[in-house]
C-alpha positions in Angstrom: 22.2 -56.0 40.3 25.8 -57.4 41.0 25.3 -59.8 44.5 27.8 -57.9 46.0 26.2 -54.3 45.5 22.8 -56.6 45.9 24.2 -57.0 50.2 25.9 -53.7 50.5 23.1 -51.7 49.5 21.2 -53.0 52.9 23.5 -50.2 54.7 21.1 -47.4 55.6 23.7 -44.5 54.6 25.8 -46.0 52.6 25.1 -46.5 48.5 27.4 -47.6 46.2 27.7 -48.3 42.2 29.9 -50.0 39.6 32.3 -48.0 36.9 33.1 -49.7 33.9 36.7 -48.1 32.1 34.8 -46.2 29.7 33.5 -44.0 33.2 29.5 -45.5 32.7 27.6 -46.1 35.5 27.0 -50.6 35.1 25.2 -50.8 38.4 23.6 -48.7 40.7 21.8 -49.1 44.4 18.8 -47.9 45.3 19.6 -44.5 47.1 22.4 -43.7 45.0 20.1 -40.5 43.1 20.5 -38.5 46.1 24.3 -38.1 46.1 23.7 -36.9 41.9 24.6 -33.6 41.2 21.7 -33.9 38.0 18.0 -33.9 38.7 17.2 -37.1 36.6 19.9 -39.0 38.8 22.2 -41.7 38.2 20.3 -43.8 34.9 23.1 -46.9 34.1 24.5 -46.3 30.9 25.5 -42.5 31.8 29.0 -40.8 32.6 30.1 -40.4 36.1 30.8 -37.0 35.4 27.4 -36.0 34.7 26.6 -37.4 38.4 29.6 -36.4 39.8 31.5 -33.7 38.9 33.9 -33.5 41.2 35.9 -36.5 39.3 36.5 -35.1 36.6 40.1 -34.9 36.2 40.6 -37.8 38.0 40.3 -40.3 35.5 43.3 -41.7 35.8 43.2 -42.4 38.9 39.9 -44.5 38.3 41.9 -46.6 35.1 44.4 -47.4 37.9 42.2 -48.7 40.5 40.1 -50.4 37.9 43.6 -51.9 36.8 44.4 -53.1 40.5 47.5 -50.8 40.1 46.1 -48.7 42.9 44.3 -50.0 46.0 41.9 -47.5 46.6 41.1 -43.4 46.3 38.8 -41.6 48.5 37.2 -38.0 48.6 35.8 -36.0 52.1 33.4 -33.9 52.6 31.3 -33.7 49.0 28.3 -31.3 49.9 24.9 -31.0 47.4 22.0 -28.7 48.4 19.1 -30.8 48.7 15.4 -29.7 47.7 14.4 -28.4 51.0 17.4 -26.2 51.3 19.5 -28.2 53.8 22.6 -29.4 53.1 24.1 -33.2 52.2 27.6 -34.2 53.2 28.6 -37.4 51.9 32.6 -39.2 51.1 33.1 -40.9 48.7 35.4 -44.1 48.6 36.6 -46.0 45.4 38.4 -49.7 45.3 38.5 -52.3 42.6 36.1 -54.8 41.8 36.1 -58.1 39.8 32.9 -59.7 39.0 33.6 -62.9 37.3 31.6 -64.1 34.3 28.6 -66.1 34.6 29.3 -70.1 34.2 29.1 -71.1 30.7 29.6 -67.9 29.0 32.1 -67.2 26.4 34.3 -65.1 28.7 33.9 -67.0 31.8 37.7 -67.3 32.5 38.3 -63.3 32.1 36.7 -61.4 35.1 35.4 -58.2 34.2 37.1 -55.3 36.3 35.5 -52.6 37.4 35.6 -49.6 39.8 33.4 -49.9 42.8 32.2 -46.8 44.3 31.0 -46.0 47.8 28.7 -43.4 48.9 27.9 -42.5 53.0 26.3 -39.6 53.9 28.2 -38.3 56.8 25.5 -35.2 57.8 24.4 -36.3 60.9 28.5 -37.0 61.6 29.3 -33.4 60.6 26.1 -32.2 62.2 26.6 -33.6 65.9 31.0 -32.9 65.3 29.7 -29.0 65.2 26.7 -29.4 67.6 29.4 -30.9 70.3 31.4 -28.1 69.6 28.9 -25.5 69.7 27.9 -27.0 73.3 31.5 -27.2 74.2 31.7 -23.7 73.9 28.6 -22.6 75.0 29.0 -24.7 78.4 32.7 -22.6 78.8 30.8 -19.5 78.4 27.9 -20.1 80.6 31.0 -21.0 83.3 33.0 -17.7 83.2 29.6 -15.8 83.4 28.3 -17.3 86.4 32.2 -17.1 87.7 32.1 -13.4 89.8 35.1 -14.7 91.6 38.1 -13.3 89.9 40.7 -16.1 91.5 37.8 -18.2 89.8 38.0 -16.9 86.1 41.9 -17.2 86.6 41.4 -20.5 86.9 38.8 -21.2 84.2 41.2 -19.4 81.8 44.0 -21.3 82.9 42.3 -24.4 82.5 40.2 -23.4 78.8 41.6 -25.3 76.1 40.6 -22.6 73.5 41.5 -19.1 72.8 40.2 -16.5 75.6 39.8 -12.8 74.9 38.1 -10.3 77.9 38.0 -6.6 76.7 36.3 -3.6 78.1 33.6 -1.7 76.1 36.5 0.1 73.7 37.6 -3.0 72.8 40.7 -3.3 74.8 42.0 -6.1 76.2 41.9 -6.7 80.0 42.9 -10.5 80.3 44.2 -13.4 78.0 44.8 -17.0 78.7 48.0 -19.5 77.3 45.8 -20.6 74.3 46.3 -16.8 73.6 50.2 -17.1 73.3 50.6 -20.5 72.4 48.4 -20.0 69.2 50.0 -16.1 68.3 53.1 -16.7 70.1 52.7 -13.6 71.7 52.6 -13.2 75.9 49.7 -12.0 77.7 51.9 -9.1 78.9 52.2 -7.4 75.6 47.9 -7.7 74.8 46.5 -6.7 77.9 45.6 -2.6 77.8 46.3 -3.2 74.2 43.2 -3.2 71.5 41.9 -6.5 70.0 42.0 -5.2 66.5 45.8 -5.0 66.7 46.1 -9.2 67.1 42.5 -9.8 65.3 41.6 -8.5 61.8 38.4 -6.5 62.3 37.9 -6.9 58.5 35.3 -10.2 59.3 35.1 -9.5 63.0 33.5 -5.9 63.5 33.8 -5.5 67.1 31.7 -2.8 67.2 28.8 -4.3 65.5 29.2 -7.0 67.9 29.2 -5.2 71.2 26.0 -3.5 69.8 24.6 -6.3 69.2 25.6 -8.0 72.5 24.5 -4.8 74.6 20.8 -4.7 72.5 20.2 -8.8 72.8 20.9 -9.9 76.7 21.6 -13.4 77.3 22.3 -14.0 73.2 25.8 -15.5 72.2 27.0 -14.9 68.5 28.5 -18.4 67.6 30.8 -19.4 64.4 32.6 -16.0 63.8 35.4 -16.3 61.8 38.3 -13.9 62.1 41.8 -14.0 60.9 44.6 -13.2 63.2 48.3 -12.9 62.6 51.2 -14.5 64.4 54.2 -12.7 65.7 56.3 -14.2 62.5 53.8 -12.9 60.2 51.7 -16.2 59.5 48.0 -16.0 59.4 45.9 -17.6 61.3 41.9 -18.3 61.1 39.7 -18.0 64.2 36.1 -19.6 64.9 35.2 -17.2 67.8 32.1 -17.5 70.3 31.0 -13.9 71.8 28.9 -13.3 74.8 28.5 -10.1 76.9 29.8 -10.4 80.6 27.4 -8.1 83.1 28.8 -7.8 86.6 26.2 -8.1 89.7 28.0 -4.7 90.4 26.5 -2.0 88.9 29.1 0.2 88.7 31.4 -1.9 87.1 31.1 -2.0 83.5 30.7 -4.7 81.0 32.7 -7.1 79.5 33.0 -9.1 75.7 34.0 -12.4 76.2 36.1 -13.8 72.7 36.3 -17.7 73.4 38.1 -18.7 69.6 39.1 -22.1 68.3 42.0 -21.9 65.6 40.3 -23.8 62.5 43.3 -23.0 60.3 43.9 -26.5 58.9 39.9 -26.7 59.0 38.9 -23.6 57.4 41.9 -24.6 54.3 40.7 -27.5 54.1 37.3 -26.6 53.7 38.8 -24.2 51.5 40.8 -27.1 49.1 37.0 -28.9 48.6 35.6 -26.2 47.6 38.3 -24.6 45.2 39.1 -28.2 44.2 34.6 -28.5 43.2 34.7 -25.0 42.0 38.0 -25.9 39.0 36.3 -28.9 38.3 33.2 -27.6 37.3 35.3 -24.8 35.5 37.0 -26.9 33.8 33.9 -28.8 32.3 32.1 -26.1 31.6 34.5 -24.1 29.2 35.0 -24.6 26.3 38.5 -23.0 25.3 41.3 -22.5 27.4 41.0 -18.3 27.2 37.6 -18.5 28.4 38.2 -20.8 31.1 41.6 -19.1 32.5 39.8 -16.2 34.3 37.7 -18.4 36.2 40.1 -21.1 36.9 43.0 -18.5 38.3 39.9 -16.3 40.4 38.7 -19.7 41.6 42.4 -20.8 42.8 43.1 -17.3 44.3 39.8 -16.8 46.1 38.9 -19.7 47.4 42.8 -20.4 49.0 43.7 -16.8 50.0 46.1 -16.5 47.5 46.6 -12.2 46.9 47.9 -13.3 42.8 47.4 -16.1 40.7 49.4 -16.6 37.6 49.4 -18.7 34.3 52.9 -18.6 32.1 52.7 -21.2 28.8 55.5 -21.3 26.4 56.0 -19.3 22.9 58.5 -20.4 20.6 60.5 -16.8 19.9 63.9 -16.1 17.4 66.8 -15.1 19.9 69.3 -12.2 18.0 72.4 -14.1 18.2 71.0 -17.6 17.7 69.5 -19.1 14.3 67.2 -21.3 16.0 63.5 -21.4 17.9 63.8 -21.4 21.4 61.2 -21.6 24.2 60.1 -18.4 26.2 57.8 -18.6 28.9 54.8 -15.8 28.7 52.7 -14.4 31.2 49.6 -15.3 29.9 46.7 -14.7 32.3 46.9 -13.1 35.8 44.3 -12.8 38.7 44.9 -10.1 41.7 43.3 -9.9 44.7 41.4 -6.2 44.6 42.3 -5.8 48.1 46.3 -6.3 46.8 47.6 -2.6 45.1 49.4 -4.7 42.5 48.9 -2.6 39.2 52.5 -1.8 38.9 53.0 -5.6 39.0 50.9 -6.8 36.7 51.9 -4.1 33.7 55.2 -5.5 34.6 54.5 -9.3 34.6 52.6 -8.9 31.4 54.9 -7.0 28.9 58.1 -9.6 30.1 58.8 -12.8 29.6 60.9 -15.1 31.5 63.2 -17.7 29.4 65.1 -20.5 30.4 66.0 -21.3 34.1 67.4 -17.8 35.5 64.1 -17.4 37.2 61.8 -19.6 39.5 59.5 -19.9 36.2 61.8 -21.3 34.2 63.4 -23.7 36.7 59.7 -25.2 38.1 59.3 -25.2 33.9 62.7 -26.8 32.9 62.9 -28.9 36.1 59.0 -30.4 36.0 59.1 -29.4 40.2 56.9 -27.4 41.6 58.9 -24.9 44.6 57.5 -23.2 47.8 59.3 -20.1 48.2 58.7 -18.1 51.8 59.9 -15.2 51.1 59.7 -13.7 47.6 61.5 -10.6 47.5 64.6 -12.4 49.3 64.8 -14.3 46.4 67.6 -14.1 44.3 66.1 -16.6 41.6 63.1 -14.2 41.6 63.0 -11.9 38.3 60.4 -9.3 40.0 61.9 -9.7 43.4 62.0 -5.6 43.8 58.1 -5.3 42.7 57.4 -8.2 45.2 59.0 -6.5 47.7 57.0 -3.3 47.0 53.7 -4.7 47.5 54.5 -7.0 50.3 54.7 -10.4 48.8 56.2 -12.9 50.8 55.3 -16.4 50.2 55.3 -18.2 46.6 54.0 -21.5 45.4 54.8 -22.4 41.7 53.8 -26.0 40.3 54.1 -27.1 36.7 51.3 -28.0 34.7 52.4 -31.4 33.4 50.7 -34.3 31.5 52.4 -37.7 30.1 55.6 -35.4 31.1 55.4 -33.2 28.6 54.9 -29.2 30.8 52.7 -27.4 29.1 52.6 -24.7 31.3 53.3 -23.1 34.8 51.0 -22.1 37.7 52.6 -19.7 39.8 50.6 -18.0 43.0 52.0 -15.1 45.5 50.3 -14.5 48.7 51.2 -11.1 51.1 50.8 -13.2 54.2 53.5 -15.1 55.7 52.7 -19.1 55.6 54.2 -22.1 56.5 55.2 -25.2 54.0 51.5 -27.0 53.3 52.0 -30.3 52.8 48.2 -30.7 51.4 47.7 -27.4 50.2 50.3 -28.5 47.7 49.5 -31.9 47.3 45.9 -30.2 46.3 47.6 -28.0 43.6 49.4 -30.4 42.6 46.4 -32.4 40.9 45.0 -29.3 40.2 47.6 -28.4 37.5 47.4 -32.1 36.7 43.7 -31.6 36.0 44.4 -28.0 34.1 47.3 -29.4 32.2 45.5 -32.0 30.7 42.7 -29.1 29.9 45.3 -27.1 28.0 46.6 -30.5 26.1 42.8 -31.3 25.2 42.2 -27.5 24.1 45.0 -28.0 22.2 44.6 -30.6 20.4 40.8 -29.7 20.2 42.0 -26.4 18.5 44.7 -28.6 15.9 42.2 -30.3 15.0 39.9 -27.7 14.0 42.3 -25.9 12.1 43.7 -29.1 10.6 39.7 -29.7 9.2 39.4 -26.3 8.2 42.9 -26.5 6.0 41.8 -29.7 4.5 38.2 -28.4 3.8 40.5 -24.9 2.3 42.4 -27.6 0.2 39.0 -30.1 -1.1 37.6 -26.3 -1.8 40.7 -25.6 -3.8 40.5 -28.2 -6.1 36.9 -29.0 -6.2 34.1 -26.7 -6.7 32.2 -25.8 -3.6 29.0 -27.7 -3.7 30.9 -30.7 -5.1 33.4 -30.4 -2.0 29.8 -30.5 0.4 28.8 -33.2 -1.1 31.5 -35.5 -1.2 32.3 -34.5 2.4 28.4 -36.0 2.8 28.6 -38.8 -0.2 31.9 -40.4 -0.5 31.4 -42.1 -3.8 31.5 -41.5 -7.2 29.8 -38.2 -8.8 28.3 -37.9 -12.0 26.5 -35.5 -13.2 24.7 -34.5 -16.6 24.2 -30.9 -17.8 22.1 -29.8 -21.0 23.9 -26.9 -21.8 27.3 -25.5 -20.5 30.2 -23.1 -22.3 33.6 -24.9 -22.3 36.3 -22.9 -22.7 40.1 -23.9 -24.4 43.4 -22.2 -24.4 46.6 -22.5 -25.2 49.3 -20.0 -24.8 51.4 -20.0 -28.2 54.7 -19.0 -27.8 55.7 -21.0 -24.5 57.4 -23.5 -25.7 60.0 -21.2 -27.4 60.2 -19.1 -24.4 60.9 -22.7 -22.7 64.3 -22.8 -24.3 65.6 -19.6 -23.6 64.2 -19.2 -19.7 65.3 -20.4 -16.6 62.8 -23.4 -15.7 62.1 -21.9 -12.4 61.7 -18.3 -14.4 59.6 -20.4 -17.1 57.2 -21.3 -14.4 57.6 -19.0 -12.6 56.0 -16.0 -15.5 53.3 -19.3 -16.3 52.3 -19.1 -12.4 51.5 -15.1 -13.0 49.5 -15.7 -16.2 47.6 -18.5 -14.5 46.9 -17.1 -11.7 45.4 -14.0 -13.7 43.2 -16.4 -15.6 42.1 -17.7 -12.1 41.1 -14.4 -10.5 39.2 -14.0 -13.9 37.2 -17.2 -13.4 36.3 -15.5 -9.8 35.2 -12.1 -11.2 33.1 -13.9 -14.0 31.5 -16.4 -11.7 32.9 -19.5 -13.9 34.4 -22.8 -12.8 38.1 -23.2 -13.5 38.5 -27.3 -14.2 41.9 -28.2 -14.5 45.4 -26.7 -16.6 47.5 -29.0 -18.6 51.3 -27.4 -19.3 50.5 -24.3 -20.8 46.7 -25.2 -21.6 43.6 -23.9 -19.7 40.4 -25.2 -19.3 37.3 -23.4 -17.9 33.9 -23.9 -18.4 30.5 -21.6 -17.6 26.9 -23.1 -16.3 28.3 -25.5 -13.9 27.9 -26.9 -11.1 25.0 -24.3 -10.5 23.3 -23.1 -13.8 23.1 -19.9 -15.1 21.8 -18.8 -18.3 24.4 -16.6 -19.6 27.4 -19.1 -19.4 28.3 -18.4 -23.1 27.9 -15.0 -22.3 30.5 -15.1 -19.3 32.4 -17.3 -21.1 32.8 -14.6 -24.0 33.8 -12.0 -21.8 36.6 -14.1 -20.2 38.0 -15.1 -23.5 38.1 -11.3 -24.1 39.8 -10.8 -21.1 42.3 -13.5 -21.2 43.5 -11.6 -24.3 43.8 -8.8 -22.0 45.7 -10.6 -19.8 48.3 -11.5 -22.6 48.7 -7.9 -23.6 49.5 -6.6 -20.2 51.5 -9.5 -19.5 54.0 -9.3 -23.0 54.1 -5.1 -21.3 55.3 -6.2 -18.1 57.6 -9.2 -19.4 58.8 -7.1 -22.3 57.8 -11.2 -24.0 56.1 -11.3 -27.0 53.4 -14.7 -26.7 49.9 -15.1 -27.6 47.1 -16.5 -26.7 44.7 -19.2 -28.8 41.4 -19.9 -27.3 38.6 -22.1 -28.1 35.2 -21.9 -26.7 31.7 -25.0 -27.5 28.6 -24.7 -26.1 26.2 -28.0 -25.6 25.6 -30.9 -23.3 28.6 -32.7 -21.0 28.9 -34.9 -18.2 31.3 -33.7 -14.9 32.2 -35.4 -12.3 34.7 -36.5 -9.7 37.3 -39.5 -10.4 40.3 -41.0 -8.5 40.4 -42.0 -4.7 43.5 -40.2 -3.4 43.6 -37.0 -5.9 40.5 -36.1 -6.7 39.8 -34.4 -9.6 36.4 -32.6 -11.2 36.0 -33.1 -14.7 34.1 -33.1 -17.8 33.6 -34.9 -20.8 31.6 -35.3 -23.6 31.7 -33.9 -27.4 31.1 -30.1 -26.5 34.7 -30.9 -24.3 35.9 -32.7 -27.7 35.1 -30.3 -30.2 36.0 -26.8 -27.8 39.4 -28.2 -27.8 39.9 -29.0 -31.5 38.5 -25.6 -32.1 41.4 -24.5 -30.0 44.1 -26.7 -31.3 42.7 -26.0 -34.8 42.1 -21.9 -34.2 44.5 -18.8 -35.2 47.2 -17.3 -32.5 45.4 -14.1 -31.1 42.5 -15.2 -31.9 39.1 -16.3 -30.1 37.6 -19.1 -32.1 34.1 -19.7 -31.5 31.2 -22.9 -32.4 28.1 -21.4 -34.2 26.4 -22.8 -31.1 28.2 -20.7 -28.8 27.4 -17.5 -31.4 23.7 -18.4 -31.5 23.6 -18.0 -27.6 25.3 -15.0 -26.7 22.9 -13.2 -29.3 23.9 -9.1 -30.3 25.8 -8.9 -27.1 29.7 -9.5 -29.4 30.8 -9.1 -32.5 31.9 -11.7 -34.5 33.9 -12.6 -37.6 33.0 -15.5 -39.5 36.0 -17.3 -40.2 33.9 -20.2 -42.4 33.9 -24.2 -42.5 37.1 -25.1 -41.6 37.6 -29.4 -40.9 38.1 -30.5 -37.5 40.4 -34.1 -36.7 37.4 -36.7 -35.7 34.8 -34.2 -36.0 34.6 -33.4 -40.1 33.7 -30.0 -41.4 32.1 -27.3 -39.1 31.3 -23.5 -39.3 33.0 -21.0 -36.8 33.6 -17.3 -35.9 36.2 -15.5 -34.6 35.6 -13.4 -31.0 36.1 -9.6 -32.0 35.2 -8.3 -28.9 32.1 -6.7 -26.9 29.5 -4.7 -28.5 29.2 -1.4 -27.0 24.8 -1.2 -26.8 24.9 2.5 -27.8 25.9 2.1 -31.0 23.5 0.3 -34.0 24.1 -3.2 -35.4 27.3 -3.1 -37.7 27.3 -4.4 -40.9 29.8 -7.2 -41.0 32.8 -4.7 -43.0 32.2 -2.4 -40.0 32.5 -4.5 -37.2 35.7 -3.7 -36.1 35.3 -0.1 -35.8 32.4 -0.6 -33.5 34.2 -2.5 -30.9 34.7 -1.5 -27.1 38.4 -1.9 -27.3 40.2 -4.1 -25.0 40.3 -4.7 -22.0 36.7 -4.3 -22.0 36.4 -3.2 -18.2 38.6 -0.8 -16.6 38.1 -2.4 -13.2 38.7 -5.9 -14.9 42.1 -4.1 -16.4 43.2 -3.2 -13.0 42.6 -6.5 -11.1 45.0 -8.4 -14.4 48.1 -5.6 -14.1 47.6 -5.9 -10.3 47.8 -9.5 -10.2 50.7 -10.1 -12.9 52.5 -7.8 -11.0 52.3 -9.1 -7.7 53.9 -12.5 -7.9 
């Protein structure tokens, strides 16, 4: 264990741990596990965010402390639920720590920098503070209950430091003290004889229920009952009441109810900020996408900090009608509205509209990259929806840019019906949250862009390689060469294309070639064949690889006939007179991928050479096949024998012309009757329609 860690760990209520630049736990004192958010504790080598998710989003702060750029950082009153159901509270402090390397080591003159985290158990301190406060309130109530003298009561009322409200059984205020006036800004004379609900929100403090309870439970005191009050200027105040029943010794005098309240507005919002920050950190850690995170983020901020409307704005690029360039347009991507706030019109208006440039508060925040606190939204001329704000009594707004490393990625807007004073602590916390959310947004954008790029790359790879080969190449980035014992290879060349190239413009020539080859590509997909490549106006396709199939020769023969049909349809639609010369041969080949930059899947072997020679020694408009291919297709097709031809480099070979596909219902013809019994091209109506569509759409 680090020597300093060893000395510090003797303090019973303080534990410590070391953290490196990768946010990995290096060392811990023995009692760190009780502060951990995970059941398996804080094992060395784990990420600090698994144990303390509250640090999520504070990576830059930790790195700054490790580098010595920032002296320290602290988080107060972090809570954990113990196994026995009680709460553990602790404070977290982060300071810089440098450890000298052991003498004689290679890095002796370079100390290692770490972040030293102190975890201080403050559970007893917080419990003691609460106990002292409660004891103080109870003592005040006892003194009030014992005092039956009006003068004595007035003296106590004058001297007490908390808000005091005394009501009758109907909830009518009978007396208050000076703190009532100081906190609420309302004079006692204005409150006397008025219902308490005119000043204290009964939504959380149900006075009827409280009075019924106190009447039935004689001598009982209700403590820590929180309620909202409203200052004369409209701002909200949070009070914590202790409630008791004051019985008079005079039986004819009705009982009175005493409400002794403390102003806990600052404490309340501080607690809310901690809870909200923890909720947001956890949400960001668990969410997979921005779309799934946004509803929870906005609801967490709204409910946690008592805002009525929370919105997230994001830039989109759009074309302006009077400009010729793209501009940024801010749109409301998601909003959360307090269920108790009647704001349906607001929601519809905001979703349907957008805010462009700096003509609005959102636009100003976006352009200036600075937060804005607005005290009166409905009167602010730079607020685009002030009429809707006035209709639902919105008063306060806070808008903060979501910024990461100087780049704005969105705007967070919050609106409230209460009048709130400018709260620097809340603004600071919201700016920190905005930074966390901004980092999350940028990270998710990067992940999405990476996924899209990976999909695009894989798509491009599958366009130039068979899918099975592409997957193998991703798993094994090495040379691929496979031997296939029996496949069928087709070579095709467009006759008359060279003459056409001298008669049309180059771009029109390429367009026509693209029409033809696109139709051929569709045919190869339809017949389950593998296109290998195109060279100029030549086209190469193979059947039986990379997935072997027994009917490869028949599939190639059927595609050859469809290619002739495609050329006939092309001539009809483009008023040209080109033809196609095709050569087909079957046998063994070697197939594989060559190259390290521009991959290509190719074939090698005598089968390839013979198929190429059959095409080059063929006849325009005819499909010349070898005897090996003819024998493999059996009686499915009709052939006419060409005879022996001399192939360059191969010598004499017996070849045949493929005439068409045989009608299964017709008996085998004699050689002379072969043409009469063919199914006329195209041999399949669906194939004809496919070819025609592909030729016309390009």
